[in-house]
GUFI-994555 format. One line per 10 residues: their letters; for each residue x, y, z of N, C-alpha, C. Coordinates in steps of 0.02 Angstrom, whole numbers. Each point is the difference from the previous one (the first is absolute). Example, Ala and Ser with C-alpha at 12.3 -4.5 7.8 and 13.67 -1.06 7.14 Angstrom:
AS> 660 -284 390 -45 59 0 45 60 0; -18 53 -36 42 59 3 -39 55 37
//
This chain:
MDDVESPGFG> 767 2112 -1388 34 -45 -78 48 3 6; 43 -51 -32 89 -8 -7 -12 48 -71; 75 8 11 2 26 -89 35 -35 -40; 11 -3 -77 7 -41 -12 35 45 -71; 82 -36 -2 38 29 -62 20 -37 -22; 19 5 -39 74 6 -73 56 3 -1; 32 -11 6 84 19 5 13 55 -66; 20 29 64 18 72 -62 -80 60 1; -21 -11 51 -62 48 -9 -17 22 93; -24 69 7 -4 0 93 -34 -36 4
SSRAERPSVT> -39 50 41 -33 -25 95 -71 78 -54; -73 -51 7 -69 56 7 14 41 33; 31 -5 49 -14 46 91 69 31 12; 9 41 22 83 60 -10 -1 -59 89; -56 28 16 49 9 66 11 -94 41; -33 -10 -46 39 -75 28 60 -67 -35; 22 -53 10 62 -7 -28 -18 0 -91; 48 -10 -43 -5 7 -70 83 -44 -18; -13 -54 -25 43 -29 -38 85 49 -17; -33 57 -7 66 10 -15 45 46 62
DGPPLEQIES> -14 -17 45 57 22 82 2 -43 20; 2 -80 -33 61 -85 10 42 50 -73; 50 -70 18 65 11 -64 -33 -15 -57; 48 34 -49 -38 3 -83 -8 -75 8; -53 16 -33 -45 -81 -48 62 -64 -19; 45 48 -37 54 -25 -46 56 -46 41; 17 42 53 24 -26 45 -24 -75 33; -62 -11 20 -26 -53 50 0 -56 -83; -15 31 -54 -13 -42 -37 61 -37 -47; 75 27 14 54 -38 -1 -4 -77 66
VFSIYEVRVE> -3 -34 20 -33 -52 59 -70 -3 16; -41 51 -39 -48 -45 41 -67 33 -59; -25 -48 -30 -43 15 -40 -68 20 -8; -6 57 9 -61 33 32 -85 -12 -84; -45 -34 44 -64 39 -72 -40 8 62; -26 38 26 -42 36 49 33 33 95; -4 55 -41 8 63 62 -66 19 65; 1 -33 49 -67 54 42 14 35 57; -41 61 10 22 8 37 -69 -15 76; 30 -37 72 -63 -38 22 27 11 65
DEQLVYYGDP> -76 42 60 43 30 80 67 29 -22; -4 37 -43 61 65 20 72 -40 -42; 18 -82 -6 24 8 -36 22 -44 -59; 56 13 -15 8 -2 -41 12 -96 -52; -35 -8 -60 -11 -73 18 33 -69 -97; 13 8 -5 58 -24 -54 -37 -120 -21; -40 41 -40 -4 -81 -16 35 -9 -58; 54 -75 -5 76 -27 0 -25 -51 -19; 78 -13 -35 59 -51 -1 59 3 22; 57 -47 52 62 29 -29 21 -17 -39
RVHPEQAMQE> 46 52 -31 18 -29 -47 97 -46 0; 0 10 74 45 -44 36 0 -12 79; 28 -49 14 -17 -12 92 -11 54 14; -73 -9 38 -47 52 53 33 23 55; 86 -25 27 11 18 67 82 67 -69; -11 -16 -28 48 19 -52 -62 73 -27; 3 -52 -14 -82 85 -38 -2 53 63; -19 -28 49 16 61 97 50 32 3; 52 -38 -28 66 57 12 -4 28 -21; 4 -20 -69 -9 68 -80 -23 47 27
LWPAFRKAGY> -76 -2 29 -65 34 -13 8 45 66; -3 -15 47 22 22 82 17 47 7; 75 31 -20 28 84 -1 -39 23 -38; -39 6 -57 -15 24 -59 -65 22 34; -60 -32 44 -27 -11 39 7 66 29; 33 -13 57 25 51 40 13 56 18; 24 5 -44 35 81 -60 -76 43 -7; -54 -62 -13 -63 16 -35 -39 -7 67; 24 16 54 -42 -1 42 -48 -11 24; 29 -88 -23 -69 -66 12 16 -64 40
EPQLTTKYGE> -19 -12 31 9 -68 6 -18 -81 11; 50 -39 -98 -11 -56 -19 -7 -66 42; -69 -40 -37 28 -51 5 -26 -38 -45; 29 -78 -12 -60 -41 -44 11 -52 47; -89 -1 -47 -47 -50 38 -20 -42 -52; -73 -70 42 -22 -2 -55 -76 37 -24; -48 0 -26 -84 17 -8 -27 -8 -42; -64 -65 32 -28 -32 -72 47 -34 -37; 37 -16 34 58 -59 -46 54 45 -22; -16 73 -20 48 24 -37 73 32 29
YVIVAKPVSL> 39 4 -38 39 54 35 11 60 34; 1 39 22 -24 77 15 81 44 75; 9 57 -44 39 27 44 -61 63 19; 6 -7 49 -41 45 72 35 26 18; 0 81 -26 49 72 0 -60 2 79; 46 30 68 -47 29 79 36 85 -16; -6 58 10 15 72 -3 62 -37 49; 32 23 34 60 9 45 -10 40 49; -56 21 53 9 41 81 59 4 38; 35 35 -10 52 15 41 -13 40 83
GINGIPWTNI> 27 9 50 -29 43 40 -33 1 11; -54 23 62 -75 7 29 -45 13 -15; -66 -27 -16 -34 37 -18 -39 2 64; -33 64 -15 -38 16 52 10 -14 91; -40 36 57 21 -39 72 -15 -62 -14; 65 -23 42 -6 -73 22 -34 1 66; -58 -16 3 -17 -17 68 6 -68 38; -2 -51 -59 35 -60 27 60 7 51; 34 0 -42 95 26 36 -26 41 68; -39 49 -27 -8 66 61 -18 -31 55
ILFVATVFST> -71 -63 -2 -20 -11 67 31 -68 33; 50 -58 -60 15 -31 11 92 22 61; -12 90 -11 81 2 41 -7 -1 52; -86 54 -12 -17 42 83 -4 -80 49; -46 -37 -33 -8 -72 39 87 -4 39; 36 -27 -62 52 -23 74 33 48 6; -5 78 23 18 4 23 -33 2 66; -54 12 14 -41 -32 76 39 -82 25; -2 -17 -58 -3 -82 -6 79 5 73; 65 16 -41 53 14 14 -30 50 52
LLVGALWWYP> 12 22 34 -14 38 54 -33 -5 64; -59 -62 -11 -26 -54 39 82 -34 34; -5 -21 -63 46 -92 8 69 31 34; 12 58 -31 65 51 49 -16 23 39; -36 32 47 -21 -45 64 0 -15 53; 8 -57 -35 -6 -78 61 61 -3 3; 70 34 -40 38 -16 -16 55 8 88; -48 85 -3 4 21 68 -7 4 39; -63 -57 -2 -15 -26 77 12 14 41; 3 27 59 -69 45 24 27 69 31
SIDPFANPLE> 36 11 -61 35 56 -14 -73 62 -29; -22 -53 -67 -67 22 -3 -33 -35 0; -38 6 5 -50 -47 63 -70 6 -98; 1 -12 -36 -109 -2 -32 -36 -12 -6; 0 -93 52 -60 0 22 -38 58 71; 39 17 31 -23 63 66 -23 66 -50; 45 15 -24 14 89 -48 17 -33 -92; -63 -3 -27 9 -39 -77 32 64 -26; 2 77 9 27 44 -20 111 23 -2; 12 -68 41 36 10 10 48 -34 -47
IVHAWPFSLA> -42 -26 -22 25 -46 -97 55 76 -18; -11 37 22 25 52 -63 88 20 22; -9 -24 65 103 0 16 29 -38 -22; -51 -66 -35 65 -65 -25 21 14 -63; -39 101 -27 51 6 -68 52 -24 -29; 57 4 57 60 -20 -43 23 -73 -49; -53 -47 59 8 -47 -46 -60 -39 -38; -38 50 -13 -60 1 -65 53 25 -34; 46 52 -3 55 29 -51 44 -15 -56; 11 -62 62 59 -26 -25 -6 -57 -52
ILSVLGIHEL> -80 -46 32 -21 -26 -40 -23 5 -59; -17 63 -19 -46 18 -44 88 39 -85; 28 2 63 71 45 -26 9 -62 -52; 37 -49 43 55 -90 -27 -63 -6 -55; -79 -3 25 -41 -28 -82 -14 26 -52; 1 65 19 2 45 -50 26 52 -23; 70 -24 32 59 14 -73 13 -62 -57; -23 -25 54 14 -69 -50 -32 0 -66; -64 -7 16 -62 -4 -50 25 67 -42; 12 64 20 0 78 -49 78 -13 -32
GHYVMSRYHE> 65 -78 10 40 2 -40 -24 -43 -61; -49 -34 22 -17 -32 -51 -54 54 -70; -36 17 66 -22 56 -54 18 68 -50; 55 31 50 23 42 -45 72 -44 -72; 21 -30 10 22 -68 -62 -44 -24 -55; -48 -17 17 -67 -29 -36 -25 70 -28; 7 75 33 -22 39 -36 103 14 -87; 19 17 40 99 19 -31 -27 -44 -58; -36 -72 4 8 -55 -50 -50 8 -47; -47 32 -8 -62 23 -6 -52 -87 5
VDASLPYFLP> 19 3 48 -54 -67 21 -67 35 39; -67 -26 15 -65 14 -11 21 -9 84; -30 20 56 19 -33 64 -53 77 8; -21 -57 77 -55 34 79 47 53 80; -29 34 1 43 -2 44 -23 -51 75; 50 -6 34 -21 -32 40 -68 -35 49; -3 -73 25 -58 5 2 27 -17 91; -29 61 66 14 -77 64 -6 -15 19; -16 -60 39 -58 -60 22 -4 10 63; -59 9 29 41 22 72 -64 -72 51
VPTIIGTMGA> 49 -23 25 -33 -86 15 31 3 78; -41 -11 43 28 -6 50 42 -28 34; 88 -29 -9 31 -44 -1 39 56 51; 66 -63 42 23 33 54 46 89 -32; -10 -5 -79 39 51 -20 -75 42 2; -46 -15 -16 -59 49 -19 -2 23 -92; 29 -53 -76 -23 8 -13 28 -74 -21; -20 -4 -114 28 -50 -1 28 9 -62; 56 70 -7 50 35 -32 -59 45 -49; 37 3 -54 -35 40 -93 32 -40 -36
VIKLNGRMPN> -40 59 -57 -5 -48 -67 6 59 -43; 15 -24 -68 -2 13 -53 -30 -40 -35; -36 45 -76 -24 -33 -41 41 10 -50; 11 -34 -59 60 2 -53 -56 -26 -68; -19 64 -57 -27 -4 -59 54 -25 -57; -50 -46 -19 31 -4 -88 81 -36 18; 10 4 -82 68 -49 18 69 45 25; 27 -57 25 89 55 2 48 -23 -82; 2 58 -10 39 20 -44 63 -23 -31; 40 -23 54 67 -53 2 26 13 59
RKALFDIGVA> 30 -48 5 31 -36 51 47 63 48; 1 43 -35 40 27 37 -50 49 62; -48 2 -44 -57 38 47 -34 -43 43; 0 -60 -14 -17 -53 43 34 11 60; 72 -33 -18 69 20 73 -15 39 57; -7 88 -65 0 46 60 -69 1 23; -68 7 -28 -43 1 42 1 -48 74; 20 -80 -12 18 -19 44 55 25 57; 23 23 -29 66 -11 60 8 70 53; -45 61 -31 -29 46 10 -30 -3 61
GPLAGLVATI> -36 -14 21 -47 -16 63 34 -18 50; 35 -76 -29 50 -8 52 44 45 52; 24 26 -61 84 75 21 -11 24 38; -65 23 -42 -21 69 31 -42 -15 89; -32 -45 17 4 -13 40 28 -27 77; 43 -18 -48 62 -19 45 49 66 35; 4 27 -51 7 87 8 -38 9 64; -42 41 -21 -53 -1 91 -14 -41 53; 8 -73 -9 19 -37 43 79 23 55; 40 20 -55 61 -10 33 10 85 61
IVAVIGLHLP> -31 42 -22 -56 28 33 -16 5 34; -70 -7 27 -26 -17 22 10 -32 72; 44 -52 -23 21 -39 60 66 38 41; 39 35 -58 44 38 42 -35 26 63; -22 54 -30 -60 60 59 -27 -13 28; -29 -97 -11 -22 -39 43 39 -32 79; 47 -20 -26 30 -26 36 41 58 39; 15 72 3 -1 42 43 -11 26 17; -95 0 20 -71 -9 35 -9 -48 69; 12 53 50 -13 -58 64 -47 -56 -13
PVTVPESLVQ> 26 -70 48 -57 -53 -31 -63 32 64; -33 -65 -12 -54 3 44 -8 -59 56; 1 5 74 23 -36 54 -74 -47 21; 15 -43 -3 -73 -58 -23 -15 -2 112; -57 2 -13 -21 -11 76 12 -57 14; 20 2 72 -1 -90 18 -47 -71 18; -71 23 -15 -38 -34 -9 13 -17 -97; -17 71 -45 27 -36 -46 68 -58 -12; 26 2 42 58 -22 -16 -34 -92 20; -27 -7 53 6 -40 -2 -53 -69 -45
ESNTGGVRLG> -53 52 -10 -22 -13 -71 46 -1 -65; 54 29 -15 -6 -16 -57 63 -89 -2; 17 -16 81 21 -58 6 -56 -51 11; -46 4 -35 -90 -46 -14 -9 0 -50; 22 50 -58 -56 -2 -29 28 81 -59; -23 -24 -50 18 90 -62 36 -39 -27; 30 80 -70 34 -25 -26 52 56 -23; 73 -9 5 64 -15 8 57 34 -92; 0 42 17 40 25 -85 87 -31 12; -9 -43 -80 50 -4 -49 54 56 1
IPPLLELLAT> 62 7 8 54 44 20 10 12 -72; 4 35 -87 20 -26 -60 70 40 9; 44 -40 -52 104 14 31 -26 57 -26; -24 38 -32 16 70 -20 -6 46 37; -52 -13 60 -30 58 71 89 -14 35; 9 -50 -4 63 -30 61 44 30 -29; 8 20 -76 48 33 -18 13 99 55; -61 11 -73 -6 66 64 -1 -11 62; -39 -11 36 0 -4 64 100 17 25; 27 -39 -19 61 -38 9 51 113 -27
AVDQPLYGDD> -35 19 -49 50 36 -38 -29 45 49; -61 1 -6 -1 78 53 -14 -5 84; 71 -74 -4 -15 12 97 -80 -26 37; -11 -8 -5 -93 7 19 -13 -59 -5; -18 -41 88 -25 -71 13 -85 -16 -38; -11 -31 -13 -50 -34 -33 -64 -55 58; 36 -10 91 -2 -7 64 -59 -36 -19; 35 -71 -40 -20 -62 -21 -9 -74 51; 34 38 62 50 -31 51 -46 45 41; -42 65 13 -50 -14 62 -48 19 5
PTRNINPVVI> -52 -28 20 -46 -51 11 -57 92 -6; 22 40 53 -18 55 29 8 61 -38; 15 2 -70 15 50 -62 -20 -14 -40; -31 39 -43 -23 -22 -78 41 40 -39; 44 11 -56 13 28 -61 -67 66 -9; 54 61 8 -83 34 -40 -59 -20 -53; -45 7 14 -39 -14 -72 8 36 -60; 37 22 -35 14 35 -45 59 -36 -33; 45 -62 36 46 -45 -17 -46 -35 -50; -61 -23 47 -50 -40 -38 -23 22 -93
GAWVGMFVTF> -11 34 27 3 34 -75 68 1 -53; 63 -17 22 42 -18 -46 -8 -77 -6; 5 -9 64 -19 -92 -10 -68 -20 -49; -52 35 -4 -34 -12 -57 8 -17 -71; 58 92 17 30 1 -75 55 -27 -34; 19 -69 39 46 -36 -22 -5 -41 16; -64 -58 1 -61 -59 14 -32 -9 -91; -3 95 10 -47 -22 -60 46 23 -83; 56 35 4 37 -22 -13 35 -47 -30; 17 -42 45 -8 -88 -17 -28 -12 -20
LNLIPVGQLD> -51 -3 -12 -80 -32 -3 -10 39 -55; 28 19 -41 -49 39 -85 68 -24 -7; 91 -17 7 25 -9 -51 -6 -82 2; 3 -53 14 -36 -82 24 -20 -2 -78; 75 -4 -62 -1 25 -60 -80 -93 -46; -35 44 18 -79 -45 -55 -43 45 1; -61 -38 -69 -24 43 -35 -1 86 -8; -69 14 20 35 95 9 24 29 59; 14 -46 27 61 50 79 32 42 -21; 50 60 17 23 19 -38 88 -56 21
GGHILRAMAG> -3 -62 20 45 -23 -7 -24 -51 -54; -13 -18 -38 -63 -36 -65 61 58 -61; -72 57 18 39 63 -61 76 1 -3; 30 -6 36 60 31 -33 35 -71 7; -12 -61 34 47 -55 -13 -49 -16 -95; -53 21 -24 -6 2 -63 30 20 -32; 5 58 13 30 54 -67 81 -8 25; 52 -33 32 59 -31 15 -18 -74 -53; -12 -36 35 27 -58 -24 -61 -36 -60; -32 39 -33 -76 -33 -52 -39 -32 8
EFHETIGALV> 5 -62 -63 -58 -41 44 44 -49 45; 59 -9 18 46 -41 41 -43 -2 84; -51 93 -5 -29 -19 61 -65 -44 28; -29 -23 -39 -26 -51 27 16 -61 25; 66 16 -13 13 -71 36 47 15 61; 2 42 41 35 25 27 -77 8 52; -47 45 -21 -85 -3 55 -8 -36 -24; 8 -86 -32 -51 -54 45 48 -7 51; 69 10 32 21 -19 49 7 22 95; -54 59 -34 15 33 53 -72 -50 42
PAVLFGLAAY> -60 4 -9 -34 -20 34 -15 -56 35; 83 -26 -38 7 -91 24 73 29 75; 5 75 -26 52 20 82 -18 31 23; -70 38 0 -35 13 48 -32 -63 43; -16 -34 -29 -61 -60 53 83 -44 11; 49 9 -18 54 -39 44 43 29 71; -27 57 -18 47 58 30 -68 -22 90; -76 14 -44 -39 -22 75 -2 -70 51; 14 -41 -55 38 -97 19 48 35 54; 67 29 -41 39 -19 49 -10 57 58
LYYIGGYGLQ> -42 34 8 8 42 79 -71 -40 8; -16 -28 -22 -79 -32 80 27 -87 10; 33 -16 -49 20 -72 24 84 12 26; 46 30 -28 47 -3 39 36 89 40; -16 19 -18 -32 71 55 -22 -11 65; -54 -45 -21 -65 5 68 -54 50 6; 1 71 -69 -58 44 20 -62 -20 2; -55 25 23 -83 -7 -24 3 -15 -48; -58 -37 -38 -57 32 -56 -1 49 -1; -14 60 3 -8 45 14 26 72 16
TVFIWVFWGL> 54 -42 8 91 50 -7 8 -37 -94; 1 -44 -30 42 -15 -27 -65 3 -53; -74 21 -19 -42 -25 -31 20 82 -47; 35 54 5 8 48 -31 29 -7 -63; 41 -68 -26 40 -30 -47 -27 -40 -55; -42 -30 44 -49 -55 -19 -56 31 -39; -1 81 24 -40 37 -82 13 34 -21; 60 13 20 51 18 -54 -15 -54 -62; 14 -44 9 13 -48 -15 -27 -18 -67; -57 -16 21 -83 30 -46 -9 30 -17
LAMVLASAGA> 19 50 9 -20 71 -46 56 21 -66; 59 -40 47 60 13 -63 -21 -68 -51; -56 -51 11 7 -72 -47 -70 69 -32; -49 38 14 -43 -12 -31 35 105 -60; 50 39 33 52 24 -63 35 -22 -19; 16 -78 3 51 -34 -61 -47 3 -31; -53 -46 -4 -52 -14 -72 -19 65 -12; -19 57 35 -12 62 -49 35 11 -67; 65 -11 35 49 16 -67 27 78 19; 47 48 14 49 46 -36 -49 38 -34
AHPVTEEELG> 24 81 5 3 26 -64 47 1 -64; -42 -18 -43 9 4 -84 49 73 -6; 72 -8 -6 -1 106 -66 -20 -32 -61; -12 42 -56 -28 21 -52 88 -10 -44; 53 20 28 82 4 -26 10 -63 51; 67 -55 -23 13 -13 46 82 10 -5; 22 66 -17 54 23 8 77 -20 57; 46 6 14 45 -13 51 -4 47 66; 15 18 61 -9 38 29 87 32 23; 10 -25 -14 73 46 24 49 -29 51
TSRVVIGLIT> 67 30 2 30 -53 73 -19 57 59; -28 83 -23 0 26 59 -79 -26 45; -74 -40 -31 -25 -1 15 15 -48 21; 35 -59 -46 -1 -66 65 30 -7 63; 65 36 -14 26 27 67 -79 31 64; -41 46 -12 1 24 38 -65 -45 7; -12 -49 -33 -74 -45 -2 39 -68 51; 60 7 -10 17 -73 73 34 29 59; 8 84 8 8 52 89 -80 -16 13; -30 12 -35 -78 9 12 -9 -48 27
FGLGLLCFMP> -2 -81 -21 -13 -84 44 48 17 38; 57 34 -14 27 2 78 -13 5 54; -14 89 -15 -34 41 74 -76 -37 64; -32 -31 -113 -49 -52 58 26 -72 55; 42 -24 -26 17 -36 34 21 12 81; 33 72 12 14 22 31 -53 21 58; -84 -21 -31 -63 37 36 -46 -58 5; 49 -65 -7 -5 -67 15 -14 -16 55; -82 -22 21 21 -32 73 -13 -66 -23; 22 -66 34 -55 -51 9 -78 -31 39
VPLEVIQ> 11 42 73 -59 12 30 -34 87 -14; -9 16 -50 -25 81 45 -56 1 65; -36 -10 -10 -35 -16 51 -25 -61 48; 26 -3 75 -6 -69 -17 -34 20 111; -61 -71 -14 -66 21 -3 32 -53 85; 5 39 81 1 -34 36 -62 -38 53; 16 -56 24 -74 -13 29 33 -32 48
//
C-alpha cells in the first residue's frame, strides 16, 4: 500500500523515499501549488497545479530536484497535474549480464565473419576452431564501435545523465554485427550536455578508427586465390572507399589495392572502414542520432527544418545512383532504407533539453568540424552488389 503524506510530514517508512528527501516544499510551491504528496513505487508524486506555464515550472524546478537526487517529470494523472520524481541512479547496478552476453556473442560473430575475410588462409568450414585466428578483425571492429559508445557513456556520466553500458548487436552481416548502442534515461539538463554527449561518440570513435586504419594499412594484404578472383567478377560485394581512408593511405604511403584483384587490404582495415561508415550514419542530422543531438544543440528548434529535408536528400541520392549512376536496386537500397528510417526518426523528434542556453562559439566550431569529419567518411556507394 502506498504511503500518503501531507506537505511537511515525513514518510512512515524510514527505508522508503520521503517527501523530505526532495526539494523543500516551499521551493516547489513557488511555481507549483501542492495539495497532496505521495510516495508511490519508490517515487515522489506531487499533486497540484502549476502557477506558471508547465514547461517554465519544470525549468525552474528541475535543478532543485536533480540536486536532491531525483529526476522530475510533469504529467497528468486522472486529469490532474502531477510531478513524478524518480530517484536518479547513475552507474552500474549489479552485474550487467545482458551487456556481457551480447558482447560475448558479438565477439563470436565477428570472429566467424573475420575468418571469411581471410579465407582461404583461415577456413572456418574445414576447422571451426580456426576462427580464433581472426582476432585482429574482431578486435578492430569491437574497438571502433565500443570506444564510440564509451565516448557517449563517459560524457553522460560527466553531465550526470543516466546511461547504460554499450549493448553490442551480434548479427551475421558482412562485418559480424549491427553495431552497438547505449540507452540514455531521463532528460538532458541543457543544450551543452546534449551537445557534449552527442559529439563525444563520433569523435572518440574516429580517434580509434584512425589508429586502427593506420595499423591495418601496415599489415600484409590478403592474397586472393585465382578461383575466387573469377567468382568475384560474376558476383559478390565491393566496398566503397571513404575519402578519409584514402587520405590516411596516402599519408602513410600504403596501398589500398583497389586495382589489384589478386590482393585485398588486410581485414583490420575493414574494421576502420566500419568505424568511418558508422560515424557518417550516426552524424546524419535527424532525430535521436548523434547528428540529430548535435544539430538540436547547435540550431535549437530550427533543427526541425533541416531534419525534414534529410529523408528527401537520401531518397534523392538513391534515385540518382539508380537512374543516372546505373547501380542496381540492391546497391542503392541502403539509402532507401536510411531515407525511411530518417522519416521515422524525424517524426519521433529530437531530444528536448530542460534549459535552452546558448552553446558558445567553441562548441559550435567543434560541431561544424565534427560534421566535416563525417563528410570525409561519406561513400555514395558503400556496398556495391556485383551481379
